[in-house]
TORVEX-322372 format. One record per residue (C-alpha): x, y, z; residue number from 1; residue in one letter. Coordinates in pm, whole numbers, always signed. Each point is the difference from the previous one (the first is absolute). Example, Ala and Ser with C-alpha at 12.3 -4.5 7.8 and 13.67 -1.06 7.14 Angstrom:
2
+--------+--------+--------+-----+---------+
!      X !      Y !      Z ! num ! residuo !
+--------+--------+--------+-----+---------+
!  +1230 !   -450 !   +780 !   1 !       A !
!   +137 !   +344 !    -66 !   2 !       S !
+--------+--------+--------+-----+---------+
***
This chain:
343
+--------+--------+--------+-----+---------+
!      X !      Y !      Z ! num ! residuo !
+--------+--------+--------+-----+---------+
!  +3046 !  +1117 !  -1241 !   1 !       X !
!    +30 !   -188 !   +331 !   2 !       X !
!   -142 !   -352 !    +31 !   3 !       X !
!   -350 !    -15 !   +140 !   4 !       X !
!    -20 !    -84 !   +359 !   5 !       X !
!   -291 !    -40 !   +253 !   6 !       X !
!     -8 !    -68 !   +368 !   7 !       X !
!   -246 !    -42 !   +277 !   8 !       X !
!    -52 !   +227 !   +287 !   9 !       X !
!   -136 !   -135 !   +325 !  10 !       X !
!    -91 !   +142 !   +341 !  11 !       X !
!    -66 !   -280 !   +230 !  12 !       X !
!   -189 !    +78 !   +323 !  13 !       X !
!    +88 !   +367 !    -66 !  14 !       X !
!   +372 !    -55 !    -57 !  15 !       X !
!   +161 !    +40 !   -345 !  16 !       X !
!   +173 !   -331 !    -61 !  17 !       X !
!    +71 !    +31 !   -379 !  18 !       X !
!   +383 !    +13 !    +31 !  19 !       X !
!    +18 !   -273 !   +260 !  20 !       X !
!   -199 !   -250 !   -219 !  21 !       X !
!   +147 !   +108 !   -345 !  22 !       X !
!   +282 !   -270 !    -10 !  23 !       X !
!   -251 !   -277 !    +81 !  24 !       X !
!   -286 !    +86 !   -239 !  25 !       X !
!    -29 !   -254 !   -289 !  26 !       X !
!   -322 !   +150 !   -130 !  27 !       X !
!   -323 !   +170 !    +75 !  28 !       X !
!   -341 !    +54 !   -143 !  29 !       X !
!   -286 !   +230 !    +73 !  30 !       X !
!   -343 !    -79 !   -141 !  31 !       X !
!   -259 !   +278 !    -57 !  32 !       X !
!   -359 !   -106 !    -50 !  33 !       X !
!   -271 !   +228 !   -133 !  34 !       X !
!   -292 !   -196 !   +145 !  35 !       X !
!    -94 !   -259 !   +249 !  36 !       X !
!   +339 !   -117 !   +133 !  37 !       X !
!   +234 !   +137 !   +252 !  38 !       X !
!   +340 !   +136 !   -121 !  39 !       X !
!   +299 !   -217 !    +97 !  40 !       X !
!   +372 !    +16 !    +26 !  41 !       X !
!   +275 !   -273 !     +0 !  42 !       X !
!   +357 !    +23 !    +82 !  43 !       X !
!   +241 !   -290 !    -57 !  44 !       X !
!   +327 !     +4 !   +190 !  45 !       X !
!   +317 !   -205 !    +22 !  46 !       X !
!    +63 !   -164 !   +339 !  47 !       X !
!   +341 !   -158 !    -29 !  48 !       X !
!    +85 !   +125 !   +341 !  49 !       X !
!   -314 !   -128 !   +154 !  50 !       X !
!    -99 !   +338 !   +140 !  51 !       X !
!   -359 !    +21 !   -151 !  52 !       X !
!   -105 !   -327 !   +142 !  53 !       X !
!   +137 !   +114 !   +341 !  54 !       X !
!     +1 !   +323 !   +170 !  55 !       X !
!   -105 !   +195 !   -318 !  56 !       X !
!   -297 !   -215 !    -72 !  57 !       X !
!   -282 !   +246 !    -80 !  58 !       X !
!   -298 !    -36 !   +228 !  59 !       X !
!   -347 !    -33 !   -145 !  60 !       X !
!   -206 !   +324 !    +39 !  61 !       X !
!   +307 !   +233 !    -11 !  62 !       X !
!    -54 !   +310 !   -215 !  63 !       X !
!   +188 !    +67 !   -328 !  64 !       X !
!     -1 !   +328 !   -202 !  65 !       X !
!   +147 !    -78 !   -354 !  66 !       X !
!    +91 !   +185 !   -301 !  67 !       X !
!   +191 !   -105 !   -317 !  68 !       X !
!   +242 !   +254 !   -122 !  69 !       X !
!   +125 !    +18 !   -358 !  70 !       X !
!   +335 !   +173 !     +4 !  71 !       X !
!   +117 !   +295 !   -209 !  72 !       X !
!    -28 !     -5 !   -372 !  73 !       X !
!   -261 !   -284 !     -2 !  74 !       X !
!   -196 !   +186 !   -254 !  75 !       X !
!   +290 !   +127 !   -194 !  76 !       X !
!   +328 !   +217 !    +42 !  77 !       X !
!    -45 !   +258 !   +260 !  78 !       X !
!   -343 !   -125 !   +139 !  79 !       X !
!    -52 !     -1 !   +360 !  80 !       X !
!    -65 !   -306 !   +232 !  81 !       X !
!   -361 !   -124 !    +11 !  82 !       X !
!   -167 !   -140 !   +305 !  83 !       X !
!   -306 !   -225 !    +18 !  84 !       X !
!   -151 !    +19 !   +346 !  85 !       X !
!   -136 !   -357 !    +59 !  86 !       X !
!   -179 !    +97 !   +327 !  87 !       X !
!    -22 !   -165 !   +353 !  88 !       X !
!     -1 !   -367 !    +43 !  89 !       X !
!    -10 !   -248 !   +288 !  90 !       X !
!   +211 !   -314 !     -2 !  91 !       X !
!   -227 !   -295 !    -76 !  92 !       X !
!   +229 !   -286 !    -64 !  93 !       X !
!   +372 !    -87 !    +22 !  94 !       X !
!   +128 !   -282 !   -205 !  95 !       X !
!   +345 !   -186 !    +42 !  96 !       X !
!   +140 !   -185 !   -299 !  97 !       X !
!   +307 !   -225 !     +2 !  98 !       X !
!   +171 !   -103 !   -319 !  99 !       X !
!   +336 !    -40 !   -188 ! 100 !       X !
!    +20 !   +370 !    -54 ! 101 !       X !
!    -18 !    +63 !   +381 ! 102 !       X !
!   -284 !    +96 !   +235 ! 103 !       X !
!   -245 !   +260 !    -83 ! 104 !       X !
!   -272 !   +182 !   +208 ! 105 !       X !
!   -306 !   +147 !   -170 ! 106 !       X !
!   -192 !   +273 !   +175 ! 107 !       X !
!   -347 !    +35 !   -116 ! 108 !       X !
!   -233 !   +291 !    +95 ! 109 !       X !
!   -347 !   +113 !    -82 ! 110 !       X !
!   -150 !   +359 !     +7 ! 111 !       X !
!    -16 !   +108 !   +365 ! 112 !       X !
!   -342 !    +22 !   +167 ! 113 !       X !
!   -149 !   -271 !   -216 ! 114 !       X !
!   +120 !   -209 !   +269 ! 115 !       X !
!   -239 !   +150 !   +247 ! 116 !       X !
!   -374 !    -78 !    +83 ! 117 !       X !
!   -129 !    +81 !   -343 ! 118 !       X !
!   +181 !   -300 !   -131 ! 119 !       X !
!    -28 !   -255 !   +287 ! 120 !       X !
!   -323 !    +40 !   +177 ! 121 !       X !
!   -340 !   -128 !   -145 ! 122 !       X !
!   -299 !   +225 !    +79 ! 123 !       X !
!   -376 !    -10 !    -70 ! 124 !       X !
!   -188 !   +337 !     +7 ! 125 !       X !
!   -234 !   +203 !   -217 ! 126 !       X !
!    -74 !   +356 !    -97 ! 127 !       X !
!   -329 !   +156 !   -104 ! 128 !       X !
!    -71 !   +316 !   -205 ! 129 !       X !
!   +370 !    +76 !    -51 ! 130 !       X !
!   +246 !    +98 !   -260 ! 131 !       X !
!   +255 !   -240 !   -127 ! 132 !       X !
!   +274 !   +271 !    +81 ! 133 !       X !
!   -133 !    +23 !   +357 ! 134 !       X !
!     +9 !   -389 !    +32 ! 135 !       X !
!   +370 !    +10 !    -97 ! 136 !       X !
!    +73 !   +290 !   +225 ! 137 !       X !
!   -154 !   -198 !   +285 ! 138 !       X !
!   +246 !   -278 !    -75 ! 139 !       X !
!   +311 !   +212 !    -62 ! 140 !       X !
!     -7 !   +238 !   +286 ! 141 !       X !
!     -8 !   -243 !   +294 ! 142 !       X !
!   +286 !   -198 !   -155 ! 143 !       X !
!   +224 !   +307 !    -40 ! 144 !       X !
!    -41 !    +65 !   -357 ! 145 !       X !
!    -83 !   +316 !   -205 ! 146 !       X !
!   -257 !    -56 !   -275 ! 147 !       X !
!    +73 !   +129 !   -354 ! 148 !       X !
!   -329 !    -23 !   -186 ! 149 !       X !
!    +53 !    +64 !   -372 ! 150 !       X !
!   -348 !   -102 !   -140 ! 151 !       X !
!   -353 !    +82 !    -14 ! 152 !       X !
!   -191 !    -88 !   +316 ! 153 !       X !
!   -281 !   -259 !    +28 ! 154 !       X !
!   -298 !    +32 !   +239 ! 155 !       X !
!   -118 !   -321 !   +152 ! 156 !       X !
!   -301 !   -122 !   +172 ! 157 !       X !
!   +198 !   -275 !   +168 ! 158 !       X !
!   +343 !   -167 !    -19 ! 159 !       X !
!   +100 !   -306 !   +207 ! 160 !       X !
!   +338 !   -145 !    +99 ! 161 !       X !
!    -22 !   -372 !    +63 ! 162 !       X !
!   +277 !   -162 !   +193 ! 163 !       X !
!   +266 !   +173 !   -216 ! 164 !       X !
!   +324 !   +191 !    +75 ! 165 !       X !
!    -35 !   +372 !    -72 ! 166 !       X !
!   +250 !    -52 !   -289 ! 167 !       X !
!   -202 !   -290 !   -162 ! 168 !       X !
!   -312 !   +192 !    +46 ! 169 !       X !
!   +129 !   +317 !   -158 ! 170 !       X !
!   +144 !   -198 !   -302 ! 171 !       X !
!   -344 !   -169 !    -45 ! 172 !       X !
!   -194 !   +325 !     +4 ! 173 !       X !
!   +234 !   +191 !   -238 ! 174 !       X !
!    -37 !   -285 !   -250 ! 175 !       X !
!   -369 !    +23 !    +12 ! 176 !       X !
!     -6 !   +368 !    -64 ! 177 !       X !
!   +285 !    +25 !   -268 ! 178 !       X !
!   +255 !   +152 !   +236 ! 179 !       X !
!   +358 !    -77 !    +80 ! 180 !       X !
!   +169 !    -41 !   +345 ! 181 !       X !
!   +355 !    +84 !    +94 ! 182 !       X !
!   +148 !    +34 !   +340 ! 183 !       X !
!   +323 !   +191 !     +5 ! 184 !       X !
!   +168 !    +57 !   +332 ! 185 !       X !
!   -262 !   +166 !   +220 ! 186 !       X !
!   -255 !    +80 !   -268 ! 187 !       X !
!   -295 !   -201 !   -152 ! 188 !       X !
!    -40 !   +110 !   -353 ! 189 !       X !
!   -322 !    -54 !   -192 ! 190 !       X !
!    -10 !    +99 !   -365 ! 191 !       X !
!   -220 !    -52 !   -304 ! 192 !       X !
!   +162 !   -250 !   -262 ! 193 !       X !
!   -153 !   +177 !   -295 ! 194 !       X !
!   +127 !   +340 !   +115 ! 195 !       X !
!   +353 !   -143 !    +27 ! 196 !       X !
!    -36 !   -168 !   -337 ! 197 !       X !
!    -67 !   +349 !   -148 ! 198 !       X !
!   +311 !   +168 !   +152 ! 199 !       X !
!   +254 !   +106 !   -252 ! 200 !       X !
!   +311 !   -217 !    -99 ! 201 !       X !
!   +288 !    +60 !   +238 ! 202 !       X !
!   +262 !   -196 !   -194 ! 203 !       X !
!    +54 !   -168 !   -331 ! 204 !       X !
!   +153 !   -339 !    -58 ! 205 !       X !
!    +88 !    -68 !   -364 ! 206 !       X !
!   +165 !   -316 !   -132 ! 207 !       X !
!   +342 !    +79 !   -149 ! 208 !       X !
!    +30 !   +335 !   +178 ! 209 !       X !
!    -63 !    -71 !   +376 ! 210 !       X !
!   +231 !   -204 !   +217 ! 211 !       X !
!   -233 !   -291 !    -34 ! 212 !       X !
!   +129 !   -341 !   +101 ! 213 !       X !
!   -302 !   -225 !    -49 ! 214 !       X !
!   -382 !    +23 !    -76 ! 215 !       X !
!   -294 !   -234 !    +18 ! 216 !       X !
!   -342 !   +105 !   -131 ! 217 !       X !
!   -315 !   -176 !    -49 ! 218 !       X !
!   -367 !    +46 !    -98 ! 219 !       X !
!   -287 !   -231 !    +74 ! 220 !       X !
!   -368 !    -42 !    -59 ! 221 !       X !
!    -93 !   -249 !   +269 ! 222 !       X !
!   -193 !   +175 !   +287 ! 223 !       X !
!    -22 !   +331 !   -207 ! 224 !       X !
!   -343 !   +126 !    -34 ! 225 !       X !
!   -200 !   +241 !   -217 ! 226 !       X !
!   -239 !   +106 !   +286 ! 227 !       X !
!    -94 !    -75 !   +365 ! 228 !       X !
!   -339 !    -79 !   +139 ! 229 !       X !
!    -72 !    +59 !   +366 ! 230 !       X !
!   -309 !   -158 !   +181 ! 231 !       X !
!   -101 !   +156 !   +320 ! 232 !       X !
!   -304 !    +24 !   +246 ! 233 !       X !
!   -111 !   +364 !     +5 ! 234 !       X !
!    -47 !    +85 !   +373 ! 235 !       X !
!   -274 !   +248 !    -74 ! 236 !       X !
!   -249 !   -202 !   -201 ! 237 !       X !
!   +135 !   -344 !   +109 ! 238 !       X !
!    +22 !   -110 !   -365 ! 239 !       X !
!   +271 !   -183 !   -184 ! 240 !       X !
!   +164 !   +234 !   -262 ! 241 !       X !
!   +281 !    -17 !   -258 ! 242 !       X !
!   +228 !   +256 !   -145 ! 243 !       X !
!   +236 !    -59 !   -296 ! 244 !       X !
!   +306 !   +223 !    -51 ! 245 !       X !
!   +159 !    +12 !   -345 ! 246 !       X !
!   +326 !   +188 !    -37 ! 247 !       X !
!    +35 !   +258 !   -276 ! 248 !       X !
!   +303 !   -202 !   -143 ! 249 !       X !
!    -76 !   -375 !    +48 ! 250 !       X !
!   +282 !   -242 !    -64 ! 251 !       X !
!     +1 !   -139 !   -367 ! 252 !       X !
!    -91 !   -369 !    -42 ! 253 !       X !
!   -171 !    -37 !   +322 ! 254 !       X !
!   -387 !    -64 !     +6 ! 255 !       X !
!    -28 !   -122 !   +355 ! 256 !       X !
!   -192 !   +171 !   +283 ! 257 !       X !
!   +130 !     +5 !   +347 ! 258 !       X !
!   -293 !    -79 !   +248 ! 259 !       X !
!    +36 !    +59 !   +378 ! 260 !       X !
!   -223 !    +36 !   +309 ! 261 !       X !
!    +63 !   +303 !   +210 ! 262 !       X !
!   -150 !   +202 !   +289 ! 263 !       X !
!   -113 !   +338 !   -139 ! 264 !       X !
!   -210 !   +270 !   +145 ! 265 !       X !
!   -122 !   +136 !   -331 ! 266 !       X !
!    +74 !    -15 !   -383 ! 267 !       X !
!   +287 !   +254 !    +41 ! 268 !       X !
!   +186 !   -227 !   +238 ! 269 !       X !
!    -65 !   -305 !   -212 ! 270 !       X !
!   +146 !   +184 !   -301 ! 271 !       X !
!   +314 !    +91 !   +198 ! 272 !       X !
!    +35 !   -361 !   +114 ! 273 !       X !
!    -48 !   -131 !   -347 ! 274 !       X !
!   +253 !   +219 !   -140 ! 275 !       X !
!   +246 !    -89 !   +278 ! 276 !       X !
!    -41 !   -372 !    -55 ! 277 !       X !
!    +40 !    +39 !   -376 ! 278 !       X !
!   +318 !   +218 !    +50 ! 279 !       X !
!   +149 !   -265 !   +226 ! 280 !       X !
!    -31 !   -269 !   -258 ! 281 !       X !
!    +66 !   +196 !   -325 ! 282 !       X !
!   +307 !   +184 !   +136 ! 283 !       X !
!   +187 !   -330 !    -26 ! 284 !       X !
!    -59 !    -17 !   -387 ! 285 !       X !
!   +342 !   +130 !    -94 ! 286 !       X !
!   +292 !    -22 !   +263 ! 287 !       X !
!   +366 !    -76 !    +37 ! 288 !       X !
!   +335 !    +15 !   +177 ! 289 !       X !
!   +290 !   +228 !    -81 ! 290 !       X !
!   +361 !     -8 !   +136 ! 291 !       X !
!   +221 !   +310 !    -52 ! 292 !       X !
!   +332 !   +117 !   +108 ! 293 !       X !
!    -59 !   +168 !   +344 ! 294 !       X !
!   -262 !   +279 !    -61 ! 295 !       X !
!    -75 !   +188 !   +317 ! 296 !       X !
!   -296 !   +200 !   -166 ! 297 !       X !
!   -198 !   -309 !    -37 ! 298 !       X !
!   -259 !    -22 !   +288 ! 299 !       X !
!   -326 !   -198 !    +53 ! 300 !       X !
!   -308 !   +208 !    -90 ! 301 !       X !
!   +147 !   +185 !   -295 ! 302 !       X !
!    -72 !    -38 !   -371 ! 303 !       X !
!   +264 !    -75 !   -257 ! 304 !       X !
!     +4 !    +14 !   -381 ! 305 !       X !
!   +110 !   -316 !   -164 ! 306 !       X !
!   +149 !    +17 !   -345 ! 307 !       X !
!   +167 !   -232 !   -260 ! 308 !       X !
!   -223 !   -297 !    +66 ! 309 !       X !
!   -258 !    +83 !   -279 ! 310 !       X !
!   -348 !   -113 !   +102 ! 311 !       X !
!   +105 !    -23 !   +363 ! 312 !       X !
!   +106 !   +382 !    -10 ! 313 !       X !
!   -212 !   +233 !   +223 ! 314 !       X !
!    -50 !   +135 !   +347 ! 315 !       X !
!    +61 !   -234 !   +295 ! 316 !       X !
!    -58 !    +29 !   +363 ! 317 !       X !
!   +286 !   -115 !   +213 ! 318 !       X !
!   -154 !   -237 !   +267 ! 319 !       X !
!   +332 !   -111 !   +170 ! 320 !       X !
!   +356 !   +143 !     -9 ! 321 !       X !
!   +276 !   -213 !   +137 ! 322 !       X !
!   +344 !   +167 !    +46 ! 323 !       X !
!   +273 !   -253 !    +56 ! 324 !       X !
!   +379 !    +11 !    +40 ! 325 !       X !
!   +250 !   -281 !     -4 ! 326 !       X !
!   +391 !     -5 !     -4 ! 327 !       X !
!     +6 !   -188 !   -325 ! 328 !       X !
!   -295 !   +147 !   -190 ! 329 !       X !
!     +0 !   +362 !   +130 ! 330 !       X !
!   -329 !   +198 !    +27 ! 331 !       X !
!   -296 !    -97 !   -203 ! 332 !       X !
!   -382 !    +91 !     +7 ! 333 !       X !
!   -269 !   -242 !    -81 ! 334 !       X !
!   -362 !    +99 !    -42 ! 335 !       X !
!   -333 !   -161 !    -35 ! 336 !       X !
!   -222 !   +197 !   -244 ! 337 !       X !
!   -346 !    -12 !   -144 ! 338 !       X !
!   -155 !   +200 !   -279 ! 339 !       X !
!   -220 !   +274 !   +121 ! 340 !       X !
!   -382 !    +12 !    -51 ! 341 !       X !
!   -162 !   +307 !   -148 ! 342 !       X !
!   -318 !    -31 !   +212 ! 343 !       X !
+--------+--------+--------+-----+---------+
***
């Protein structure tokens, strides 16, 4: 069997420069986030000949399309090469480091289009008698995004954006309604967290069988609750009302109730917001970090089965997957995971 090998493939401003930069690359990393954060890319390069700090210096805002390619036989004798499409990025930062081992230049990039107006410009506006999906469409379309809506819609009497960037506003709203937000290239993706938690397992990671390099797992009781109580002013009868959501499988050992004030049009919306607030807290009850030999199948948003850790065994959601390569350490994959909720 051939030794495992991985390389990065880069198109810079539309031109494939993969072979040109290969002799200089010390390492690279691609971080894939499931919710709330832009994906990012980093490439570290030798600069012994002082090329990268001179005429080759990358310009902020330039476009990069990147993939990580695991060469033939990565998954066993006779297996084909495997490619991870990382997406389209814009150069955000270039860092020069000078040391005993020689000069290096780090190119850092973030998902393309998160650099445009949705991230930079604060806005104040409002919507009346509108669906949540329509609000997100009103934001996505003018900014050049497609909208992929993977959740039940919500009808609203009013929704206001108060001196917030579109990105900050969308993140705040999805948190209130128990949704997740991901921006991938030219698409705004909104999906329901509980539906993703119910997805089937895509990969198993078992201690003693998988190429596991390290693991850190923890469980906690602080800020974990058995129920959530939402207080709101009913716009129809102008009265203060409360709704308490209790999950079908509350965490063991917690008797605390999470109490929050929210804007809600009716009891149904109060229930949705109570469930969302409780999920946001309780999904942090059991979480951890894993590092494996490079695993191109591990992606943010998937569910994995963890085994060999006794009471920590079970189904976990991958919240972040970081694929990294260094000359000395080879290709590795690190993931942040949390145990899925069943409600």
